[in-house]
N, C-alpha and C positions, 0 to 999 in steps of 0.2 A: 282354227287359228289361221289368220291371213298373213301372208308374207309382207315384208316391208317395201315391196315394189322394186327392189334392186334386182339386177341380173344374178342368177345363181352362180356360185363359185364352185369350180370343179376341185375335187379333193386332190387330183393329180398335180394341180398348180400350187397347192398350199405346201408350206413347209411340213415335213413329216413329223417334226416334234410339236406341231400345233394341232395334231389329231391323235385320237386314241381309238383304234379299231380292233383292239384285242378281242378275241372270242371269249364269251362268257362275261364280259364287262360292258356296261352301258357306253354307247358311243358318245365321245366328248369332242369338243372343238373350242378353239380360242376365238373369242369375238374379235373381228377386225377393227372395231372402234375402241373398245375399252381394254383389250388385251387380257381378258379374264376367261377362265374355263367355264363352259356351260354344256349341258347335255343336249343332244340332238333329239328333237321330237318331230317325227314325220319329215326327216331330212331338213329340218329347220332348227336354228339356234333358239333355245327356249327364251321367251321374253324375260327381260330383266331390267333393272334400273342402272343408271350410270353410277359407277363406283367413285368417280373423281368429282362428282358434283355434290356440294353440301346441301342438306335439306333447308327448306325455307323456314325462317324464324319469325315470320310475320304473325301478328296476332290473329286469332280466329275471328271470323266474321260473326258467327252465331255461337252461342253457348252450346257446348256439346259437339261441335264439329271436330273431325279428326285433323290432326296436323298434316300439313302438306308434305308429301314424300318427294324423293328425288325424281328427276325427270326420267323419262323412258329413254333407254340407250338406243341410238339409231341403228345399232347392229342387231337389235332384237328381231326375231323371226327372219333372219337372213337364210336364204335357201343355199344348201350345199349339196351338190351332186356327188354322190359316192360312186366314182368310176374306178375304184381300186378295190382289190380283194385284200383281206387281212394279210395274206402272204406277201403280196406286192408291197403293201405299206410297211411290213416288217423289214423287207429287203432295203427299201429306201431309207428307213430309219437307221439300219445298221451301216449303210453306205455313208450317210451324213455323219454318224458318230465316228466312223473310221477316218473320214476326211478331217473332222475337227481334231481328232487325236493326232493325225499326221502333222497338223499345223503346229502342234505343241512340241517344244523341244524336249527330248528325253534327257537332256543333260541338266542337272540341277546346278544352279548358280547360288552358292552360299555366300553370305556376307562375310567379309574378312573378320576374323576374331581379333579383338583388340588385345594387344600384347599386355600381359600382366605387369603390374608395377614391380619394380625391383625391391626385394625384401630389405628390411632395415639392416639385417645382418650382413648383406652383401653390398651395401652402399659404401662408396669411398668416403672415408672420414676426412675431415678438414686437415690440410697439411699442417704438421707441427710447427709451432712458432714459439720462440723464447719469450716474447712479450706476453702471449697468452698463458704460457706455463707459469710465469712470474705472477700474473694477476690471479691465477687459480691458487697459487701457494699463499699469497697474501690474504686472500679471502678465507682460506682454510684456517690460517693463524687467527684471524679475527673471530671466527666461530669456535675454535677449539680452545683457545686460552681462557682460563678462568677470569671472571669479571671482578672488579673491585667493588666491595660492598660499602664503601665509605659514603656517608650521606653528603659530605661536603667534597668539593673538588680537591683531590689529593695529588701529590707530585707523581711524576711518571714512574718512579721506582717505589711504589707503595709497598710497605712491609706487611700489610694485612692481607695481601693476596696469597692464598695458600695453594701449594702445589697439589693437584688432583692426579691420582694414579691413572695412567692411560691417556692423559691429555697433554697437549703441548704446554711447555712452560718457558722459562727464561732461556735455558740451554737444552732442555729436553724436547724431543719431537716424537710424536706418535707415529704409528706405522704409515698412515696416510700422509702425514707431513714429510716423513723421510722419502716416501715415493715421489711426491711432488717436487721436493728439493733436488733429488737425484735427476729427475726428468728435466728440470730447469738447467741444471749444471751441464747435462749432456747436450741440450739444445743450444745453450749459449756458446759452447765451444765451436760448433759448426755453423752458427747463424751467419757469420760474416761470409763464409764461403757460399751458403745458400743465397744470401742477398746478392752476391756477385754473379752467381749463375742466373738468377731471375732477372737481374739488370741486363745481362748479355742477351737473354732470350727476348726481353722486351725491345731491345735495340734492333735485333734481327727482324722481329715482326714489324717494327716501324719501317725499316729499310725495304722489306718486301712490299708493304702496302704503298710506300712512296713510289717504288718501281712500277707497280701495277697501275697506279693512277697516272704516271707519266706516259706509260705505253698507251693507255686508253686515250689520253689527251692527244698524243701524236697521231693515233689512228683517226680520231675525229677530225683533226686539222687537215690531214691528208684527204679525207673523204670530202670535206667542204671545199678544199682547193680543187679537187677533181670536178665537182659540180660547178664551181666558178669558171673553170676553164671551158667547160662545155657550154656555158651560157654566154661567154664573152667571145664567141666565134664571130667571124665577119657577118655583116648584115646580109650579104648575098647568100650565105648558107642558111640563115634563119628566116629569110624573106618569105612572105606568103605570096600566093599567086596574085593577090590584089595589090601587093606592094606594102611597104612599111612606113609610108609617109604619115598616114593618119595615126598609126600606132606610136610612131616616134613623137608626134605632136601631143598625143594624149599622155605619154609617159614623161614629157619634159615639163619641168616646173620653172618658169621664168616670169619675170615681171613685165607686164605689158606697158609699153610706152604710152604716154598721154597723147591723145589726139589720133590714135590709130584705132582701127576697127578690130574687135575681138574675133577670134576664130570661131567662137561659139555664139555669134550674135544671133539675135532673134527679136521677136516683138517684145517691147519693153512692158513692164508691169505698170498698169495705170495706178496713179496715186490719188485720183479723184473718183468719186462714184460714177459709174457708167451705167446708163439706162439702155437696155437692149430691147429693141422693138422688132416685131416681126411684121413683114409686109402683108 
């Protein structure tokens, strides 16, 4: 088997993890071209095909021809000079492994665990309100009272409505109706005071927000005034080494009088076709 014509590679210059020189095992090496493991035969990488190249799919020229295979890897038959003993190679492999281990941080960085959702039993209920209690009480009465079975539209106080035990009637209330009525009565007594407290809290919040916005506006105005004072200094302070005449002329917007020459005069643009000839 002939080599590929390249200069031999010394095993001491290769990465130790790209070699296998253990005793009792076949010598292996990584191909420098396709980065695949292959055994060493007579200090040369065993011939192999390129792994990254797809086989040819062209039609066969003659019937019975074998399909074209992958191209030969340029790293086939690469000479490798084994100038290391298995013990020296093992020491280099351990040193490389310890160096890689030292680069890794021994501290584990765990992702923060998302806080669990608040259980329903611990959620703050909606603040009580007399209007909501009254709406719940009326809805209960509509569902609990017995319905009129008259086929035609009857007056409001129909005599055919029979009282059912355990359900709300004209003057009788069931246990749920009594509870809702008591809750509405309790809330209606202190609803005015709660409305007054909520109104005062809203007024205080509005005053605080107005104060903060006014402070921010004054701070912004003071900062802009400071910048304006810095830029309105005398021309002698802000003058450049070349003078400020040109800069003042560029920054001044004024109407040019008729019959005078412009400061930015130059060749006028031709309005007729111009033929340019070269000598």
